[in-house]
C-alpha positions as CSV (number, residue, x, y, z in Angstrom):
1,X,74.3,74.2,105.1
2,X,77.9,73.3,105.3
3,X,77.6,71.4,108.7
4,X,81.7,71.6,109.3
5,X,82.2,75.1,108.4
6,X,81.9,76.4,112.0
7,X,84.7,74.1,113.2
8,X,86.9,74.7,110.2
9,X,86.8,78.4,111.1
10,X,87.3,77.6,114.6
11,X,90.4,75.6,113.6
12,X,91.7,78.3,111.4
13,X,91.3,80.9,114.1
14,X,93.0,79.0,116.9
15,X,96.0,77.7,114.5
16,X,96.5,81.3,113.4
17,X,96.6,82.7,117.0
18,X,99.1,79.9,118.2
19,X,101.5,78.7,115.4
20,X,103.4,80.9,112.8
21,X,103.5,79.8,109.2
22,X,106.6,78.2,108.1
23,X,107.9,81.1,106.0
24,X,108.0,83.2,109.2
25,X,109.7,80.8,111.0
26,X,112.4,80.5,108.5
27,X,112.9,84.2,108.6
28,X,113.1,84.4,112.1
29,X,115.5,81.4,112.3
30,X,117.4,83.3,110.3
31,X,117.6,86.3,111.7
32,X,118.9,84.5,115.0
33,X,121.8,83.3,112.9
34,X,122.9,86.8,111.8
35,X,122.7,88.5,115.2
36,X,126.0,87.9,117.2
37,X,125.6,86.1,120.2
38,X,125.4,87.8,123.8
39,X,124.1,91.0,122.1
40,X,120.7,92.5,123.2
41,X,119.3,91.6,119.5
42,X,120.5,88.0,120.0
43,X,118.8,88.1,123.6
44,X,115.7,89.3,122.1
45,X,115.5,86.6,119.3
46,X,116.3,83.8,121.7
47,X,113.3,85.1,123.9
48,X,111.2,85.2,120.4
49,X,112.3,81.8,119.5
50,X,111.4,80.2,122.7
51,X,108.2,81.9,122.6
52,X,106.9,80.5,119.2
53,X,107.8,76.9,120.4
54,X,106.0,77.5,123.8
55,X,102.8,78.8,121.8
56,X,102.4,76.0,119.4
57,X,103.4,73.3,122.4
58,X,100.7,74.8,124.7
59,X,98.0,76.1,122.0
60,X,98.5,79.5,123.5
61,X,98.1,82.9,121.9
62,X,101.6,83.8,120.4
63,X,101.1,87.2,121.2
64,X,98.4,88.5,124.0
65,X,97.2,91.3,121.5
66,X,95.5,89.1,119.0
67,X,94.6,91.9,116.9
68,X,92.0,92.7,114.7
69,X,90.8,89.5,113.1
70,X,90.8,90.0,109.1
71,X,89.3,87.4,106.9
72,X,89.5,87.3,103.1
73,X,86.9,85.0,101.7
74,X,86.7,83.5,98.1
75,X,83.5,81.4,97.8
76,X,81.5,80.0,94.3
77,X,78.8,81.7,92.7
78,X,75.6,81.4,94.7
79,X,77.4,80.7,98.1
80,X,75.1,82.1,101.0
81,X,77.7,84.9,102.2
82,X,75.4,86.3,104.8
83,X,75.3,82.6,106.6
84,X,79.0,82.4,106.4
85,X,79.6,85.8,107.9
86,X,77.3,84.9,110.8
87,X,79.3,81.5,111.3
88,X,82.6,83.2,111.1
89,X,81.4,85.7,113.9
90,X,80.2,82.9,115.9
91,X,83.6,80.9,115.6
92,X,85.5,84.3,116.6
93,X,83.1,84.6,119.8
94,X,83.7,80.8,120.6
95,X,87.6,81.3,120.2
96,X,87.5,84.4,122.4
97,X,85.8,82.4,125.1
98,X,88.5,79.8,124.8
99,X,91.3,82.2,125.3
100,X,92.6,81.8,122.1
101,X,91.9,85.5,121.3
102,X,91.8,88.5,123.6
103,X,88.6,90.3,123.9
104,X,89.6,93.4,121.6
105,X,86.4,94.9,120.3
106,X,85.8,98.2,122.1
107,X,83.0,100.6,121.5
108,X,84.9,103.8,120.3
109,X,82.2,106.1,121.8
110,X,81.6,104.5,125.3
111,X,84.8,102.6,125.6
112,X,82.9,99.6,126.6
113,X,84.6,96.3,125.4
114,X,82.1,93.6,124.1
115,X,83.9,90.9,125.6
116,X,83.4,88.7,122.7
117,X,85.4,90.5,119.9
118,X,82.1,91.0,117.9
119,X,80.7,94.5,117.2
120,X,80.3,97.3,114.3
121,X,83.2,96.5,112.0
122,X,84.7,93.6,114.2
123,X,85.9,91.1,112.8
124,X,86.7,92.5,109.3
125,X,85.5,90.1,106.6
126,X,86.0,90.7,102.9
127,X,84.0,88.3,100.7
128,X,84.7,87.9,96.5
129,X,83.5,85.5,94.3
130,X,85.1,83.0,92.0
131,X,84.3,80.6,89.6
132,X,85.5,77.6,91.6
133,X,83.6,75.0,93.5
134,X,85.9,75.2,96.8
135,X,85.7,77.8,99.3
136,X,89.2,79.7,100.5
137,X,89.4,81.5,103.7
138,X,92.5,83.4,104.6
139,X,92.9,85.0,108.2
140,X,95.4,87.5,109.3
141,X,95.7,88.9,112.9
142,X,97.6,92.0,113.0
143,X,98.1,93.6,116.6
144,X,97.5,97.2,117.6
145,X,101.2,98.0,118.4
146,X,102.1,97.4,114.4
147,X,98.7,98.8,113.5
148,X,99.8,102.2,115.3
149,X,102.9,102.1,113.1
150,X,101.3,101.9,109.9
151,X,102.2,105.1,107.4
152,X,100.5,106.7,104.7
153,X,102.3,109.0,102.2
154,X,100.8,111.7,99.9
155,X,104.0,112.4,97.3
156,X,105.6,114.7,96.5
157,X,106.8,115.2,100.0
158,X,109.8,116.1,102.0
159,X,110.9,113.3,104.6
160,X,113.0,113.7,107.5
161,X,116.5,112.4,106.8
162,X,115.7,111.6,103.1
163,X,114.5,114.9,101.4
164,X,112.2,115.0,98.6
165,X,110.3,111.8,97.8
166,X,109.0,112.3,94.4
167,X,106.2,110.5,92.3
168,X,108.6,107.8,91.3
169,X,109.6,104.4,92.4
170,X,112.6,105.8,94.2
171,X,110.0,108.3,96.1
172,X,108.0,105.1,97.2
173,X,111.4,103.5,98.3
174,X,112.3,106.6,100.5
175,X,108.6,106.3,102.0
176,X,109.3,102.8,102.6
177,X,112.4,103.4,104.5
178,X,111.1,106.0,106.5
179,X,108.2,104.1,107.6
180,X,110.5,101.3,108.9
181,X,112.8,104.0,110.6
182,X,109.7,105.7,112.4
183,X,108.4,102.3,113.7
184,X,111.7,101.6,115.5
185,X,110.9,99.0,118.2
186,X,107.4,100.2,118.7
187,X,106.1,97.8,116.0
188,X,108.0,94.7,117.5
189,X,110.9,94.5,114.9
190,X,111.9,92.5,113.1
191,X,108.8,93.1,111.1
192,X,107.7,93.0,107.5
193,X,105.8,95.7,105.3
194,X,103.0,95.4,102.9
195,X,102.8,98.3,100.5
196,X,100.5,99.8,98.1
197,X,101.2,102.4,95.6
198,X,98.3,104.4,94.3
199,X,94.8,104.0,95.1
200,X,92.8,106.5,97.2
201,X,93.4,106.5,100.9
202,X,91.1,103.6,102.0
203,X,92.0,101.4,98.9
204,X,95.6,102.0,99.4
205,X,95.5,100.7,103.1
206,X,93.3,97.9,102.1
207,X,95.8,96.8,99.4
208,X,99.0,97.3,101.4
209,X,97.4,94.8,104.1
210,X,96.6,92.2,101.3
211,X,100.0,92.2,100.6
212,X,100.8,90.6,104.0
213,X,98.9,87.4,102.6
214,X,101.9,87.1,100.3
215,X,104.8,84.6,101.6
216,X,108.0,86.0,102.6
217,X,109.9,84.3,100.1
218,X,107.5,84.7,96.8
219,X,109.0,86.8,93.8
220,X,106.5,89.7,92.8
221,X,105.4,88.9,89.1
222,X,106.0,92.7,88.3
223,X,109.4,93.0,87.5
224,X,109.7,96.6,88.5
225,X,108.1,95.9,91.8
226,X,110.3,92.6,92.6
227,X,113.2,95.0,92.1
228,X,111.9,97.5,94.6
229,X,111.3,94.8,97.1
230,X,114.8,93.4,96.7
231,X,116.2,96.9,96.9
232,X,114.6,97.6,100.3
233,X,115.5,94.2,101.6
234,X,119.2,94.6,100.6
235,X,119.6,98.0,102.3
236,X,117.1,98.2,105.1
237,X,118.9,96.3,107.5
238,X,121.5,98.7,107.3
239,X,119.6,101.0,109.5
240,X,120.9,98.8,112.4
241,X,117.5,99.3,114.3
242,X,117.3,95.8,115.1
243,X,115.1,93.3,117.1
244,X,112.7,95.4,119.4
245,X,114.6,98.5,118.5
246,X,117.8,97.3,120.3
247,X,120.3,97.8,117.8
248,X,121.5,94.9,115.5
249,X,121.6,93.6,111.7
250,X,117.9,92.3,111.3
251,X,115.2,95.1,111.5
252,X,113.0,93.7,108.4
253,X,112.1,90.2,107.3
254,X,110.0,90.9,104.4
255,X,108.9,93.8,102.0
256,X,105.7,92.9,99.6
257,X,104.5,95.7,97.3
258,X,101.6,96.0,95.1
259,X,100.0,98.8,92.9
260,X,96.5,100.5,91.8
261,X,95.7,103.0,89.4
262,X,95.2,106.2,90.9
263,X,93.5,109.7,90.3
264,X,96.0,112.2,88.5
265,X,95.9,114.4,91.5
266,X,96.6,111.8,94.0
267,X,99.9,109.6,94.6
268,X,99.6,107.8,97.9
269,X,102.0,105.4,99.3
270,X,100.3,103.1,101.8
271,X,102.4,101.1,104.3
272,X,101.0,98.3,106.5
273,X,103.6,97.5,109.2
274,X,103.4,93.8,110.6
275,X,105.5,92.7,113.6
276,X,107.5,89.6,114.0
277,X,104.5,87.5,115.3
278,X,103.3,87.6,111.7
279,X,100.1,85.5,111.8
280,X,98.6,84.6,109.0
281,X,97.0,81.0,107.8
282,X,94.4,80.0,105.4
283,X,92.2,77.1,104.7
284,X,90.7,75.5,101.5
285,X,87.2,74.0,102.2
286,X,84.9,71.6,100.6
287,X,82.0,73.7,99.3
288,X,79.2,70.8,100.1
289,X,80.5,70.2,103.7
290,X,82.7,72.9,105.0
291,X,85.3,70.5,105.9
292,X,89.1,71.8,105.6
293,X,90.5,69.9,102.4
294,X,94.0,71.3,102.8
295,X,95.5,74.1,104.5
296,X,97.8,77.2,102.9
297,X,100.8,78.2,104.0
298,X,101.6,75.3,106.1
299,X,101.5,71.5,105.3
300,X,100.2,69.5,108.4
301,X,102.0,66.4,107.3
302,X,105.3,68.1,107.9
303,X,106.5,68.3,111.5
304,X,107.1,71.5,113.0
305,X,110.8,72.0,113.5
306,X,111.5,74.0,117.2
307,X,112.9,77.0,116.8
308,X,114.9,76.6,120.2
309,X,116.4,73.6,122.2
310,X,116.7,75.2,125.3
311,X,114.0,76.2,128.1
312,X,114.4,79.3,129.7
313,X,116.4,82.6,129.2
314,X,120.2,82.0,128.7
315,X,121.6,83.5,131.9
316,X,125.1,85.0,131.9
317,X,125.5,85.6,135.5
318,X,125.3,89.4,135.2
319,X,121.7,89.9,135.5
320,X,120.3,92.0,138.3
321,X,117.8,90.5,140.8
322,X,115.1,93.0,141.6
323,X,112.3,92.0,144.3
324,X,109.3,94.6,144.6
325,X,108.3,96.7,146.0
326,X,111.5,98.7,144.9
327,X,113.8,101.0,146.8
328,X,114.9,104.4,145.1
329,X,118.4,103.2,145.8
330,X,118.1,99.9,144.0
331,X,116.6,101.8,140.9
332,X,119.3,104.5,140.8
333,X,122.0,101.7,140.9
334,X,120.7,100.5,137.4
335,X,122.0,101.6,134.0
336,X,120.8,101.2,130.5
337,X,121.6,98.0,129.2
338,X,121.5,96.0,132.3
339,X,119.2,92.9,132.3
340,X,117.1,92.5,135.4
341,X,115.1,89.7,136.7
342,X,111.7,91.0,138.6
343,X,110.2,89.2,141.4
344,X,107.4,90.2,143.5
345,X,104.3,92.2,143.1
346,X,103.5,93.7,139.7
347,X,100.5,95.5,138.4
348,X,99.4,96.1,134.9
349,X,98.2,99.3,133.4
350,X,97.5,100.1,130.2
351,X,95.5,103.2,128.2
352,X,92.5,103.4,130.6
353,X,94.4,102.8,133.8
354,X,96.6,105.8,133.3
355,X,93.8,107.9,132.3
356,X,91.9,106.9,135.4
357,X,94.9,107.7,137.7
358,X,95.2,111.3,136.5
359,X,91.9,112.0,138.4
360,X,91.3,109.2,140.9
361,X,93.4,107.7,143.3
362,X,94.8,104.1,142.4
363,X,92.7,101.2,143.7
364,X,95.8,99.8,145.4
365,X,99.3,101.3,146.9
366,X,101.9,101.8,144.0
367,X,104.7,102.8,146.2
368,X,107.7,101.2,145.1
369,X,105.6,99.2,142.6
370,X,106.4,97.7,139.1
371,X,104.0,98.8,136.7
372,X,103.4,96.6,133.5
373,X,102.1,98.0,130.3
374,X,100.2,94.7,129.4
375,X,96.8,93.6,128.3
376,X,97.1,89.8,129.2
377,X,94.8,87.2,128.0
378,X,93.3,85.7,131.2
379,X,90.8,82.8,131.8
380,X,88.7,82.4,134.8
381,X,88.9,78.8,136.7
382,X,86.4,78.7,139.4
383,X,86.9,81.7,141.5
384,X,90.5,82.3,140.6
385,X,91.9,83.7,137.3
386,X,94.8,82.7,135.3
387,X,97.0,84.5,132.9
388,X,97.5,82.8,129.6
389,X,99.4,85.2,127.7
390,X,101.1,88.4,128.7
391,X,103.5,90.3,126.6
392,X,104.2,94.0,126.5
393,X,102.0,96.8,125.0
394,X,103.5,99.7,123.1
395,X,104.5,102.3,125.8
396,X,104.6,105.7,124.2
397,X,100.8,105.9,124.1
398,X,101.3,106.7,128.0
399,X,103.7,109.4,127.5
400,X,100.9,112.1,128.4
401,X,100.3,110.6,131.6
402,X,103.6,108.7,132.7
403,X,105.5,111.3,134.1
404,X,102.6,112.7,136.4
405,X,101.8,109.0,137.7
406,X,105.4,108.4,138.6
407,X,105.7,111.6,140.3
408,X,102.1,110.9,142.3
409,X,102.3,107.5,143.2
410,X,106.2,106.4,143.7
411,X,106.4,104.0,140.8
412,X,109.9,102.7,140.8
413,X,109.6,100.6,137.4
414,X,107.8,100.7,134.3
415,X,107.9,97.7,132.0
416,X,106.6,98.0,128.3
417,X,108.0,98.0,124.8
418,X,109.4,100.6,122.4
419,X,110.4,103.1,124.9
420,X,108.7,106.7,125.9
421,X,109.8,110.2,125.4
422,X,111.5,113.2,126.8
423,X,108.8,113.9,129.5
424,X,109.0,110.4,131.0
425,X,112.7,110.4,130.8
426,X,113.0,113.6,132.8
427,X,110.5,112.1,135.3
428,X,112.5,108.9,135.7
429,X,115.7,111.0,136.6
430,X,113.7,113.2,138.9
431,X,111.9,110.7,140.9
432,X,114.1,107.7,140.8
433,X,112.4,105.3,138.5
434,X,113.7,103.0,135.4
435,X,112.0,101.9,132.1
436,X,112.5,98.2,131.3
437,X,111.9,96.9,127.8
438,X,110.2,93.4,127.6
439,X,110.5,91.6,124.4
440,X,107.0,92.5,122.3
441,X,104.9,89.7,121.4
442,X,106.5,87.3,123.5
443,X,103.2,86.5,125.6
444,X,103.7,82.9,126.2
445,X,107.4,83.3,127.5
446,X,106.0,85.9,130.2
447,X,103.1,84.4,131.0
448,X,105.7,81.6,132.6
449,X,107.1,84.2,134.5
450,X,103.5,85.1,136.2
451,X,103.0,82.7,139.2
452,X,99.5,83.8,140.0
453,X,96.9,86.4,140.0
454,X,96.3,88.0,143.4
455,X,93.4,90.1,142.3
456,X,92.1,92.8,139.9
457,X,91.1,96.3,140.2
458,X,89.0,98.4,137.3
459,X,87.5,95.2,135.7
460,X,84.8,97.3,134.2
461,X,87.4,98.6,131.8
462,X,87.4,95.2,130.4
463,X,90.0,92.4,130.8
464,X,92.7,93.9,128.5
465,X,92.5,97.6,130.3
466,X,92.0,96.3,134.0
467,X,94.4,96.5,136.7
468,X,95.6,93.0,137.1
469,X,97.5,92.3,140.4
470,X,100.3,89.8,139.4
471,X,102.8,87.9,141.6
472,X,105.9,87.2,139.1
473,X,109.3,85.3,139.6
474,X,112.3,86.1,137.4
475,X,110.6,88.3,135.0
476,X,113.3,89.1,132.7
477,X,113.5,92.7,130.8
478,X,116.4,95.3,129.7
479,X,117.0,98.7,131.2
480,X,116.8,100.9,128.4
481,X,115.9,104.2,130.0
482,X,117.4,104.7,133.4
483,X,117.3,107.2,136.1
484,X,120.4,109.2,135.0
485,X,118.7,110.5,132.0
486,X,120.0,108.0,129.5
487,X,117.9,106.4,127.1
488,X,118.9,103.7,124.5
489,X,115.8,104.5,122.3
490,X,117.0,108.0,121.7
491,X,120.2,106.9,121.0
492,X,119.3,104.2,118.4
493,X,116.6,106.6,116.9
494,X,119.5,109.1,116.3
495,X,122.2,106.7,115.1
496,X,119.5,104.9,112.8
497,X,118.5,108.3,111.6
498,X,122.1,108.9,110.3
499,X,122.2,105.5,108.8
500,X,118.9,106.2,106.9
501,X,120.4,109.5,105.4
502,X,123.3,107.6,104.1
503,X,121.3,104.6,102.5
504,X,118.2,106.7,101.6
505,X,119.9,109.2,99.3
């Protein structure tokens, strides 16, 4: 049996998690050149560029959310797909053990994390036969934040700011624009979308995700779809949602559309949104040995061109230094748009921590604390833990809990991405706290700000969902919701909605 198959798949997993393909790098480099220097959008793209370089240099996860591994495998007639599937699963478990993937496979009934990224439905592996002698394996790692911004539309229907979307390519265009607008910063823009017209609800989503295996610079062989893709890219950036939803000129870096036949009664438009951390690579393997014959999407003989030639965040001198635990006065002095550098103690808290705190006392004193919406990648070295990747998760999931938790426990700052809703905004104002937006996907950049792990609570929830006690130095973020009732996210959503009405009609 293919003696090098396991090692080849493991190499594919590690490289996909840590090294963006050249077409995505080129798109992000272009985006940096478009956004004016000194803007929030430019600051976000600068951090993203540094993060991309840090990830490949240190072979660390680009984003701490390494997503749902999805493999597309083409194998010769007669190949043992059962054996290949098991070897792929072993490679996933080994990559997880090495800290290249975050343990993301959770039992949907009990909430228990398997710890090795294996379980029913995890990873996703699609096999197809072909009449060739080699084996092709493609892999995409699509995180939960952008997965939650996927959308499916059943036409005809009425769409906010766009009116009626009919069963036509213009109706499809409206669906794509609405999906991008609705994602805002929650999907870690600038992103890319894969779109499927037709099919049923299941095949439509699958085909939409398959479009993300296309390169950003290809041209659709169907001229009708090629024009639709070009039309979206000509207009979508006029929404001015921008990187991270901060406002700006680049909201989308790619749009790829496919079409399936459908039932007469159904007309689905399925949209798979992918963040800027567009992790997909592939390999061609020798069918006799399983060794890598060549890579897809990248050429290892060509040196990687760095995204950025300066280490660290470019300082302006206007940054506000915050030392945790924070006082109410220091927090109320902040306003939307301020760039802060946080030092001192910080605690992580995601979905299970928030749910836990609604009915249990916290395991630590949270008074004056900074709560980070983050599920880091951590490795244990002897008796100590080390964080290897630590970007923010999408905060809106905690909206049902956040206001009450601020009230009960005296938290002064919440860090996440994508912003939060009206209940949290009101609680920030009432209790004297702020929401700080970190740059989604910048897991290596933020890991450098974490100087040590002082402890961990609620580890029974699994490493992503545990409460990690961190000590940070000069952790950068932007105030996007302040203690005076102001929200950049609300403003951008309203402004981009007005732009949507203009360009979508």
